[in-house]
C-alpha positions in Angstrom: -14.0 -44.3 4.4 -14.4 -47.0 6.7 -14.5 -46.9 10.3 -13.1 -49.0 11.0 -11.5 -52.5 10.1 -8.8 -52.1 13.1 -10.5 -51.3 15.9 -14.5 -49.9 17.0 -15.1 -46.4 16.0 -17.1 -46.4 19.4 -13.8 -46.1 21.0 -12.7 -43.0 19.4 -15.5 -40.7 18.9 -13.9 -37.3 19.5 -11.1 -38.2 16.5 -14.0 -39.8 14.6 -16.2 -36.6 14.3 -13.0 -35.1 13.2 -12.5 -37.4 10.2 -16.1 -37.5 9.2 -16.2 -33.6 9.2 -13.1 -33.8 6.8 -14.4 -36.1 4.5 -16.9 -35.6 1.9 -17.5 -39.1 0.4 -19.4 -42.3 1.7 -19.1 -43.4 5.3 -18.9 -47.0 6.2 -19.3 -47.8 10.1 -18.5 -51.0 11.5 -19.4 -51.5 15.2 -20.3 -53.6 18.0 -21.7 -50.6 19.8 -23.7 -48.0 18.0 -24.7 -46.3 21.2 -21.8 -43.6 21.1 -21.9 -43.2 17.2 -25.8 -42.8 16.7 -25.9 -38.9 16.6 -22.8 -38.9 14.2 -24.6 -41.5 11.8 -27.7 -39.9 11.8 -26.1 -36.2 11.2 -24.7 -38.2 8.1 -27.6 -40.5 7.6 -27.6 -39.6 3.5 -24.0 -41.1 3.0 -23.7 -43.9 5.8 -23.8 -47.6 5.3 -23.6 -49.0 8.9 -22.7 -52.4 10.1 -23.8 -53.2 13.6 -22.0 -56.8 14.7 -24.2 -58.6 17.0 -23.0 -62.2 17.2 -25.2 -62.9 20.6 -21.9 -63.4 22.6 -21.6 -60.0 24.1 -20.6 -60.1 27.8 -19.5 -63.7 27.6 -16.0 -65.2 27.5 -15.8 -64.6 23.8 -16.9 -61.1 24.0 -16.3 -60.1 27.5 -16.6 -56.5 27.0 -18.8 -56.3 24.2 -22.5 -55.1 24.7 -25.1 -57.7 25.1 -27.8 -57.9 22.0 -30.7 -56.7 24.2 -28.7 -53.4 25.0 -28.5 -52.4 21.2 -32.5 -52.7 20.8 -32.8 -49.0 21.1 -30.0 -47.8 19.1 -30.7 -50.3 16.4 -34.3 -49.1 16.0 -33.4 -45.5 16.0 -30.9 -46.1 13.3 -33.1 -48.6 11.0 -36.0 -46.0 11.2 -34.0 -43.5 9.1 -31.5 -45.5 7.2 -33.5 -48.3 6.3 -31.2 -50.7 3.9 -28.1 -48.7 4.8 -28.1 -50.5 8.0 -27.1 -54.3 8.3 -27.0 -56.7 11.2 -23.8 -58.8 11.2 -23.9 -61.9 12.6 -20.1 -62.3 12.6 -18.4 -64.6 13.5 -20.5 -67.7 13.6 -18.7 -70.0 15.9 -20.3 -73.6 16.3 -20.8 -74.6 19.8 -20.7 -70.9 20.8 -23.5 -68.8 19.0 -24.6 -71.1 15.9 -27.9 -71.7 17.6 -28.4 -68.2 18.6 -28.2 -66.8 15.2 -31.7 -67.6 14.6 -33.1 -65.5 17.8 -30.8 -62.5 16.6 -32.2 -62.2 13.3 -36.1 -62.7 14.4 -35.4 -60.2 17.2 -34.0 -57.5 15.0 -36.2 -58.3 12.0 -39.1 -57.4 14.1 -37.6 -53.8 14.6 -37.6 -53.6 10.8 -34.2 -54.6 10.1 -34.3 -55.8 6.2 -30.6 -56.7 5.9 -28.4 -59.5 7.8 -24.9 -60.5 7.0 -23.2 -63.7 7.9 -19.7 -65.1 8.3 -18.4 -68.0 9.9 -15.3 -68.0 12.1 -11.8 -68.6 10.3 -9.8 -70.9 12.6 -6.4 -69.3 12.8 -3.9 -71.2 14.9 -4.0 -68.4 17.7 -8.1 -68.7 17.2 -8.0 -72.5 18.0 -5.5 -72.2 20.6 -7.8 -69.5 22.4 -10.8 -71.4 22.1 -9.4 -74.3 23.5 -8.1 -72.4 26.6 -11.6 -71.6 27.1 -12.9 -75.1 26.9 -14.4 -75.0 23.1 -13.7 -78.0 21.0 -12.7 -76.7 17.3 -11.5 -78.8 14.4 -7.8 -78.8 13.7 -8.1 -77.0 10.5 -8.9 -73.4 9.3 -12.6 -73.8 8.8 -15.5 -75.7 9.7 -16.5 -79.1 8.0 -18.2 -78.0 4.7 -20.9 -80.1 6.0 -21.5 -78.4 9.0 -21.8 -74.9 6.9 -24.2 -76.5 4.4 -26.9 -77.6 7.0 -26.4 -74.1 9.2 -26.8 -71.9 6.2 -29.4 -73.4 4.8 -31.4 -73.3 8.1 -30.5 -69.5 8.1 -31.6 -68.8 4.8 -34.9 -70.8 5.5 -35.1 -68.6 8.6 -34.3 -65.5 6.5 -37.2 -66.3 3.9 -39.9 -66.7 6.2 -39.0 -63.6 8.1 -38.8 -61.7 4.6 -35.3 -60.3 4.9 -32.2 -60.4 3.0 -29.4 -62.7 3.9 -25.7 -61.9 2.6 -22.3 -63.3 3.3 -19.1 -61.6 3.5 -16.0 -62.8 1.6 -16.3 -66.7 1.9 -13.3 -68.7 1.5 -12.8 -70.7 -1.7 -12.8 -73.8 0.3 -16.4 -73.2 2.0 -18.1 -71.2 -0.6 -19.6 -74.1 -2.4 -21.0 -75.1 0.9 -23.2 -72.0 1.6 -26.8 -72.1 0.6 -27.0 -70.5 -2.6 -29.8 -68.1 -1.9 -27.4 -66.4 0.3 -26.1 -63.3 -1.5 -22.2 -63.5 -1.8 -21.0 -59.9 -1.6 -18.7 -57.4 -0.4 -19.4 -55.4 2.3 -18.7 -52.3 0.5 -20.1 -53.2 -3.1 -20.9 -51.5 -6.1 -24.5 -51.7 -4.9 -23.6 -49.7 -1.6 -22.1 -46.9 -3.8 -24.9 -46.5 -5.9 -27.4 -47.0 -2.9 -25.6 -43.9 -1.4 -25.4 -41.9 -4.8 -21.6 -42.5 -5.2 -19.8 -43.9 -8.4 -18.4 -47.2 -7.5 -14.2 -47.1 -7.0 -12.0 -50.2 -7.7 -9.9 -51.1 -4.9 -6.7 -49.2 -4.5 -5.3 -51.1 -1.8 -4.2 -54.7 -1.4 -6.8 -56.9 -0.2 -7.7 -60.7 0.5 -7.9 -62.4 -2.5 -11.4 -63.4 -2.1 -12.5 -59.8 -0.8 -15.3 -58.8 -3.1 -15.5 -55.2 -1.4 -14.7 -52.1 -3.9 -12.5 -49.2 -2.8 -12.3 -48.7 0.9 -10.1 -46.1 2.9 -9.4 -47.0 6.6 -10.4 -43.8 8.7 -8.8 -44.8 11.8 -5.6 -46.6 10.5 -3.3 -46.0 13.7 -5.7 -48.0 15.9 -4.8 -51.7 15.9 -6.4 -52.7 19.0 -9.8 -53.0 20.5 -11.3 -52.6 23.9 -13.9 -55.5 23.5 -11.6 -58.4 24.1 -13.3 -60.8 21.8 -10.9 -63.7 21.7 -11.2 -64.6 18.1 -9.8 -61.3 17.2 -6.5 -60.0 15.8 -6.6 -56.6 17.4 -7.5 -57.9 21.0 -5.4 -59.5 24.1 -7.9 -61.3 26.1 
């Protein structure tokens, strides 16, 4: 069960507790703010996969109500000490001109805490995203994705940084148009891959719902399906109204 691709589970803790108690399978948490979720996750550590999204833009005009990375050091340290490789720091999305340079300091800061896995994704430039970026004075290409040459140089630099730090670097569902530009040492895998199922001691389950054609995830059941909104106010997000 996934918490959540529609909202941040940090906004719905009482309901989350009920859903977790009724579900006896694997749990996948995606959050920008693990602080309200720490006890729930640690109580279910054996069956939990946790992605903490830290773009380096918390508290800025891009993510006005998301926490700053410095405020997540303690909860990440608590979680990684118990979860190990079941915890992933998700640097997502990468936005050229906003946080593409900050990715490196994020990796160094959290690798120093014992984080072993990082996952990246370059921002998809939907028309509404381009419009919102331009409204806050960020120049963007007039296309759905960044130029392959930008991604090639940047992803190679990130891969080199990961190698120096001794951590793994993964990519979530790259668009076919940019997949060739991503450094070949970066692992292309689903967020809920067969490896994750087996890591938690469960048999992989094939997808049972419509997913994006290039999505590499196995079965995912949304745990908070009715909440298609989020309080962080991120300008690039479908489910926010900045």
